[in-house]
Backbone bond lengths (Angstrom), bond angles and torsions (degrees), N, CA, C in turn:
res aa  C-N    CA-C-N  psi(-1)  N-CA   C-N-CA  omega(-1)  CA-C   N-CA-C  phi
1 M - - - 1.442 - - 1.528 110.34 -
2 K 1.327 116.67 -35.85 1.454 121.00 179.83 1.524 110.94 -62.25
3 R 1.363 117.23 -39.12 1.461 121.21 179.16 1.520 110.90 -65.13
4 V 1.338 117.18 -42.28 1.458 121.17 -179.92 1.519 109.77 -63.59
5 S 1.337 117.86 -43.80 1.465 121.76 179.16 1.517 111.43 -60.32
6 L 1.326 117.77 -42.36 1.454 121.54 178.66 1.527 110.46 -62.50
7 S 1.325 117.49 -42.73 1.460 121.17 179.43 1.520 111.39 -64.30
8 I 1.315 117.19 -39.82 1.462 120.85 178.99 1.522 109.84 -64.95
9 L 1.321 117.90 -42.89 1.464 120.94 177.99 1.528 111.37 -62.48
10 L 1.328 117.33 -42.06 1.464 120.53 177.39 1.522 110.87 -62.72
11 A 1.327 116.30 -42.29 1.464 120.05 179.94 1.521 111.41 -63.39
12 L 1.317 117.22 -44.43 1.462 120.52 178.31 1.522 110.98 -63.57
13 G 1.320 117.19 -38.63 1.457 121.31 177.13 1.522 111.53 -61.79
14 L 1.350 116.54 -41.25 1.461 119.66 177.71 1.519 111.45 -63.33
15 L 1.322 116.72 -40.61 1.457 119.85 179.58 1.522 111.90 -62.57
16 V 1.333 116.83 -35.46 1.457 121.35 -179.22 1.524 111.36 -79.12
17 L 1.334 117.13 -42.73 1.455 121.01 -172.52 1.523 114.81 -83.82
18 V 1.324 117.63 -28.36 1.458 120.42 -176.95 1.529 109.00 -91.40
19 P 1.331 118.19 126.10 1.459 120.17 179.62 1.530 111.08 -64.20
20 Q 1.325 115.94 150.59 1.461 120.90 179.52 1.523 109.46 -70.66
21 V 1.312 117.38 117.86 1.457 122.92 173.65 1.523 107.29 -135.37
22 Q 1.300 116.23 166.70 1.452 118.78 179.71 1.523 109.81 -65.89
23 A 1.316 116.04 133.79 1.466 121.12 -179.84 1.523 110.12 -75.33
24 Q 1.302 115.52 162.80 1.447 121.30 -179.13 1.528 112.50 -123.94
25 P 1.339 119.42 42.03 1.463 116.70 178.46 1.524 108.96 -69.18
26 G 1.304 116.53 124.02 1.460 120.16 179.98 1.512 110.82 -109.12
27 D 1.324 116.27 144.40 1.459 120.36 174.10 1.517 108.46 -66.64
28 G 1.329 116.53 141.97 1.447 117.76 173.61 1.510 115.03 151.55
29 F 1.314 113.27 172.29 1.462 124.67 -177.88 1.527 110.38 -81.63
30 G 1.339 116.45 136.99 1.455 121.71 176.41 1.518 111.09 -124.36
31 L 1.317 115.50 144.61 1.465 123.04 176.86 1.517 107.03 -130.91
32 F 1.351 117.34 132.43 1.452 119.84 -178.52 1.514 111.51 -145.21
33 V 1.333 114.84 153.53 1.461 122.66 179.43 1.524 108.01 -135.05
34 G 1.316 115.83 160.14 1.452 118.98 178.69 1.509 112.02 171.20
35 S 1.337 114.41 -144.97 1.461 120.07 -177.16 1.524 110.18 -125.39
36 A 1.322 114.75 154.72 1.462 122.05 178.86 1.520 108.78 -133.65
37 S 1.310 115.60 148.49 1.461 122.60 177.16 1.519 107.93 -142.70
38 H 1.334 116.79 131.45 1.467 121.21 -177.47 1.528 111.63 -134.23
39 T 1.324 115.11 153.65 1.457 122.78 169.78 1.523 107.31 -123.17
40 S 1.328 116.40 129.98 1.459 122.16 179.88 1.521 109.31 -119.84
41 K 1.340 116.00 125.57 1.460 122.35 176.14 1.519 107.33 -112.61
42 V 1.332 115.39 110.76 1.455 122.23 -174.01 1.525 109.82 -95.95
43 A 1.336 116.05 126.25 1.466 121.99 -177.45 1.528 110.47 -95.86
44 L 1.328 116.97 55.37 1.458 121.34 177.65 1.529 108.03 -71.06
45 P 1.351 118.69 121.89 1.469 120.40 -177.46 1.530 111.95 -55.87
46 G 1.321 115.96 124.61 1.457 122.38 178.82 1.519 114.42 82.58
47 L 1.313 117.87 -11.98 1.462 120.96 -177.88 1.542 111.04 -149.68
48 P 1.337 116.72 61.86 1.471 117.65 178.14 1.524 110.52 -68.70
49 F 1.324 116.20 147.43 1.459 119.79 178.35 1.520 109.84 -150.75
50 Q 1.337 114.89 168.69 1.457 121.81 -176.12 1.518 109.12 -139.51
51 F 1.316 116.05 147.75 1.459 119.70 173.75 1.521 110.02 -148.66
52 E 1.318 114.77 159.77 1.455 122.65 178.59 1.526 107.82 -116.61
53 S 1.325 115.42 153.29 1.466 119.69 177.24 1.526 108.80 -146.33
54 S 1.318 114.88 150.40 1.463 120.09 176.35 1.514 108.93 -152.74
55 G 1.338 115.24 153.12 1.448 119.58 -179.40 1.509 112.22 172.95
56 A 1.326 115.78 -155.38 1.462 122.62 -175.97 1.522 111.26 -89.01
57 S 1.337 115.17 148.21 1.453 121.98 -178.73 1.522 109.63 -133.61
58 I 1.331 116.06 146.81 1.464 121.95 176.79 1.524 107.47 -140.47
59 G 1.332 116.13 150.39 1.454 118.86 -179.98 1.512 112.86 -156.07
60 I 1.327 114.43 162.08 1.456 122.45 174.03 1.523 107.92 -134.75
61 D 1.333 115.46 154.99 1.461 119.39 174.33 1.516 109.51 -152.70
62 W 1.321 115.20 172.63 1.460 121.69 171.57 1.513 106.45 -136.10
63 Q 1.323 115.89 119.89 1.458 120.31 -177.16 1.522 110.71 -96.42
64 F 1.346 115.23 132.81 1.454 122.83 174.49 1.524 107.33 -114.00
65 A 1.331 117.45 110.68 1.461 121.46 178.02 1.528 108.07 -77.22
66 V 1.330 116.18 114.47 1.457 121.57 -179.69 1.529 110.00 -83.98
67 S 1.318 116.41 -36.76 1.462 122.70 177.67 1.524 108.34 -151.58
68 D 1.339 116.77 -172.74 1.462 120.37 179.29 1.523 113.38 -67.52
69 N 1.334 117.41 -17.25 1.464 118.64 -177.55 1.529 113.55 -133.49
70 F 1.337 117.45 19.78 1.464 119.70 179.76 1.523 109.53 -148.83
71 S 1.346 115.71 136.55 1.465 120.67 175.56 1.520 110.56 -140.14
72 I 1.321 114.55 156.34 1.468 123.11 175.65 1.521 106.29 -116.15
73 V 1.355 115.62 130.78 1.467 119.64 -171.71 1.529 110.93 -134.93
74 P 1.345 118.69 99.22 1.471 119.22 169.53 1.529 108.78 -72.45
75 F 1.343 116.64 141.34 1.467 119.10 -178.23 1.515 111.91 -146.31
76 L 1.328 114.16 160.50 1.458 123.58 176.43 1.523 107.00 -132.72
77 M 1.340 116.47 128.20 1.472 121.41 178.57 1.518 109.61 -131.05
78 S 1.310 114.77 150.04 1.457 121.00 177.62 1.523 108.79 -144.61
79 S 1.331 115.60 148.28 1.462 118.98 177.27 1.518 110.16 -141.43
80 S 1.320 114.88 153.19 1.458 123.37 174.91 1.520 106.42 -120.86
81 E 1.343 116.87 121.84 1.456 120.42 -169.43 1.529 112.38 -134.25
82 T 1.333 115.13 153.59 1.461 123.03 173.63 1.521 108.35 -93.96
83 V 1.329 116.44 136.96 1.472 122.56 -174.60 1.522 110.69 -102.80
84 T 1.344 115.89 136.54 1.464 122.43 173.35 1.522 108.86 -134.27
85 G 1.323 116.52 166.58 1.465 121.25 -179.41 1.510 110.29 112.25
86 D 1.339 116.56 -141.45 1.460 121.18 179.37 1.528 111.67 -65.00
87 V 1.335 115.72 -21.99 1.463 122.55 179.43 1.526 108.42 -116.42
88 E 1.326 116.79 140.61 1.458 121.92 170.77 1.520 107.07 -118.24
89 G 1.324 115.97 136.44 1.456 120.30 -178.94 1.506 110.55 158.70
90 S 1.334 115.90 -139.88 1.464 120.89 179.83 1.525 109.23 -139.82
91 A 1.329 115.11 160.55 1.462 120.42 179.76 1.512 109.72 -141.66
92 A 1.313 115.25 152.32 1.455 122.58 171.82 1.522 106.79 -128.96
93 H 1.332 116.13 135.06 1.457 121.31 179.73 1.521 108.65 -123.81
94 G 1.325 116.09 137.61 1.456 121.06 178.11 1.517 110.83 -131.66
95 I 1.337 114.94 149.08 1.459 121.37 177.91 1.524 108.01 -136.88
96 L 1.322 116.92 129.33 1.455 123.87 168.87 1.516 104.67 -119.29
97 A 1.334 116.79 111.59 1.465 118.85 -169.39 1.518 111.75 -150.20
98 I 1.329 114.06 179.86 1.457 121.67 175.74 1.523 108.30 -131.74
99 S 1.328 115.20 137.43 1.455 122.24 -179.09 1.526 109.13 -115.95
100 F 1.316 115.76 144.43 1.457 123.06 175.32 1.527 106.83 -116.07
101 R 1.324 116.46 116.73 1.469 119.86 -171.64 1.527 112.07 -114.68
102 L 1.322 114.67 132.57 1.453 123.46 171.61 1.521 106.78 -98.71
103 W 1.342 116.75 133.29 1.454 121.88 -175.00 1.516 111.39 -112.26
104 V 1.318 115.98 137.00 1.456 124.55 171.55 1.526 105.27 -130.80
105 G 1.330 116.12 100.24 1.455 119.14 -171.28 1.513 109.27 63.03
106 G 1.322 117.52 -131.81 1.454 121.49 177.59 1.517 113.71 -86.96
107 F 1.336 116.98 -2.62 1.468 121.27 -179.55 1.524 110.25 -88.63
108 F 1.334 115.78 143.39 1.462 119.46 176.07 1.517 110.01 -135.10
109 L 1.318 114.58 156.49 1.455 121.62 173.64 1.511 107.95 -154.08
110 G 1.325 115.57 154.83 1.450 118.27 177.68 1.508 113.70 165.38
111 P 1.321 115.18 164.95 1.461 121.13 179.73 1.525 111.68 -83.72
112 H 1.310 114.38 162.94 1.458 120.56 170.96 1.520 108.89 -142.78
113 M 1.333 115.81 157.47 1.467 121.26 177.56 1.515 108.17 -148.88
114 G 1.358 114.07 152.45 1.447 116.58 -179.21 1.508 114.22 173.11
115 S 1.324 114.17 -158.41 1.459 123.39 -177.15 1.535 109.39 -101.08
116 Y 1.316 115.65 130.87 1.467 122.33 -177.79 1.531 109.11 -117.47
117 S 1.324 115.44 146.54 1.465 119.87 175.10 1.524 109.52 -137.03
118 E 1.315 114.65 151.54 1.460 121.52 178.11 1.520 107.69 -140.63
119 V 1.325 116.87 127.55 1.467 122.47 173.08 1.520 106.56 -121.10
120 V 1.328 115.88 120.28 1.461 121.26 -177.55 1.526 109.00 -117.74
121 T 1.322 116.27 128.78 1.461 121.66 171.66 1.519 106.54 -98.99
122 I 1.334 115.48 113.83 1.464 121.23 -175.62 1.524 108.80 -97.09
123 D 1.336 115.60 109.54 1.466 120.42 175.25 1.522 110.60 -86.23
124 K 1.363 116.02 -39.80 1.462 121.40 178.65 1.527 108.98 -138.57
125 L 1.329 115.53 140.61 1.460 122.24 174.30 1.521 107.00 -122.51
126 F 1.332 116.85 118.61 1.461 123.02 -174.56 1.526 111.53 54.23
127 G 1.355 116.20 36.77 1.457 121.95 177.27 1.514 114.68 82.40
128 V 1.335 118.51 -2.20 1.465 122.67 -178.56 1.532 108.94 -99.60
129 P 1.344 118.27 123.70 1.465 120.04 178.95 1.531 111.44 -60.95
130 V 1.348 115.67 134.32 1.465 120.30 179.30 1.530 112.08 -123.37
131 G 1.317 116.81 9.55 1.460 120.54 170.62 1.512 117.02 79.18
132 G 1.294 119.36 26.74 1.466 120.75 175.11 1.508 114.82 71.37
133 S 1.331 117.69 41.85 1.464 121.62 178.51 1.523 110.77 -68.91
134 D 1.330 116.83 135.75 1.464 121.96 176.69 1.521 109.76 -99.21
135 V 1.321 116.03 133.58 1.460 122.40 176.16 1.521 107.54 -124.94
136 S 1.331 116.08 122.98 1.460 121.65 -178.83 1.525 109.05 -112.59
137 S 1.335 116.56 130.52 1.461 122.35 -179.18 1.520 109.35 -133.54
138 S 1.337 115.75 151.23 1.458 119.51 176.18 1.525 109.47 -147.60
139 G 1.324 115.05 159.37 1.453 120.54 -179.76 1.517 110.84 177.96
140 T 1.320 115.46 -163.91 1.453 120.34 -178.47 1.518 110.72 -115.30
141 G 1.324 114.87 158.63 1.449 119.11 179.82 1.510 110.82 -166.06
142 A 1.315 114.19 -176.07 1.460 121.11 -178.49 1.517 108.91 -150.43
143 G 1.318 114.98 171.90 1.449 119.91 179.12 1.505 111.22 -171.37
144 F 1.322 114.29 -161.80 1.451 121.23 -174.15 1.522 108.83 -144.14
145 M 1.331 116.94 142.10 1.461 122.23 177.12 1.523 110.00 -124.46
146 I 1.313 114.99 146.48 1.451 121.84 173.25 1.517 106.32 -142.60
147 G 1.331 116.56 141.39 1.449 117.48 -178.31 1.507 113.61 -173.34
148 F 1.328 114.20 -173.57 1.456 122.07 179.41 1.520 108.23 -138.00
149 E 1.337 115.88 135.46 1.456 121.25 176.47 1.530 108.46 -125.92
150 A 1.309 116.83 119.63 1.461 121.87 -179.51 1.524 110.25 -76.12
151 E 1.322 116.20 159.55 1.463 121.05 179.21 1.521 111.92 -60.68
152 N 1.341 117.42 -28.62 1.465 120.60 179.89 1.536 112.44 -80.20
153 G 1.345 118.29 -0.51 1.459 121.83 174.97 1.517 115.68 103.26
154 F 1.335 118.18 -15.22 1.458 119.28 179.22 1.528 109.50 -71.88
155 L 1.345 116.41 143.12 1.456 120.03 -177.02 1.514 111.97 -142.58
156 I 1.322 114.76 158.13 1.463 122.95 173.09 1.516 106.59 -139.59
157 M 1.333 116.97 139.14 1.465 119.31 179.80 1.524 111.79 -150.77
158 L 1.321 113.09 150.26 1.463 122.79 174.80 1.514 107.18 -115.05
159 Q 1.314 115.86 134.08 1.460 121.35 -177.21 1.526 109.43 -129.61
160 T 1.331 115.99 138.66 1.459 120.93 172.39 1.522 108.28 -118.17
161 D 1.330 116.33 149.69 1.461 121.68 -177.43 1.517 110.86 -138.65
162 S 1.320 114.84 150.47 1.452 121.89 172.18 1.529 107.42 -146.92
163 A 1.329 117.40 125.77 1.459 121.32 -177.06 1.524 109.94 -146.59
164 T 1.313 115.00 158.05 1.459 121.81 169.31 1.515 106.76 -115.95
165 V 1.327 116.15 119.45 1.463 121.59 -179.86 1.522 108.28 -115.87
166 E 1.333 115.15 154.52 1.470 120.49 -175.89 1.521 109.16 -135.81
167 D 1.356 116.19 138.78 1.462 119.33 177.74 1.525 110.27 -89.01
168 S 1.324 117.81 -178.89 1.469 122.10 -175.93 1.528 113.10 -66.87
169 D 1.342 117.56 -18.30 1.458 121.25 177.38 1.527 111.86 -91.55
170 G 1.322 117.48 1.94 1.455 121.25 178.81 1.519 115.05 84.81
171 V 1.340 117.51 10.63 1.466 121.10 178.90 1.529 108.32 -80.58
172 E 1.337 115.94 123.80 1.456 121.38 -177.78 1.521 112.01 -91.49
173 T 1.323 114.60 145.32 1.456 122.75 175.18 1.519 108.54 -127.22
174 D 1.332 116.09 127.45 1.460 120.56 171.97 1.520 107.27 -86.84
175 L 1.314 116.09 119.46 1.456 122.88 -174.30 1.528 109.37 -114.64
176 T 1.321 116.61 124.17 1.466 121.27 173.44 1.514 107.57 -127.10
177 G 1.322 115.82 151.45 1.449 117.37 -178.62 1.503 113.36 -168.84
178 S 1.324 114.12 175.49 1.456 121.24 176.27 1.525 108.50 -145.91
179 R 1.323 114.65 153.69 1.462 121.71 178.13 1.520 108.17 -137.31
180 L 1.308 115.98 141.46 1.458 122.35 174.10 1.524 106.48 -122.09
181 H 1.347 116.37 120.60 1.460 121.07 -175.33 1.524 111.82 -125.94
182 I 1.332 114.58 149.14 1.454 121.96 164.60 1.522 105.64 -120.49
183 G 1.324 116.60 153.31 1.448 117.42 -177.60 1.503 113.24 -171.15
184 Y 1.342 113.51 -164.25 1.453 120.48 -177.36 1.526 108.79 -145.83
185 R 1.326 115.96 141.11 1.465 121.95 175.58 1.530 109.27 -116.16
186 W 1.328 116.36 126.93 1.452 121.73 174.40 1.525 107.32 -86.33
187 K 1.318 116.42 116.80 1.473 120.98 -177.15 1.514 110.65 -107.65
């Protein structure tokens, strides 16, 4: 929640500080890379636990400029992360979602919603080896993006996410995270 609040404050600051000019959202394919960081709180009955993960992230999108100051952007992101905390191992996070962006000049901000997945390979739980068990969870979530896209196509963006995912046994995980990406859009 703290990450989302910070992003909202930054977005409001941009709206106040940046003069109103015509936006430049261009239709086209985008490719971006960066870093991801997540916190997972697992509600396992009788044994709740939490872990953090961070690592590399990659994504693609296609932007549809609806007007001079609004675009719709379906996107796909994936990350490979190292896990620390109550769990030791690795994690992969994926998002298939749609973003709605408001543009002020080259700056954009807006919410997104979609399908989230988490695959965790658990090598140790509370320091006890468990043999590399894989746990796969999926669910829905939402978040917020803020960023800047230059006229030449280069972009930078910060994204926050919050989702509830569930595994095949019905165990829920509250997943929060953030991603920082740089990339390029072919217009």
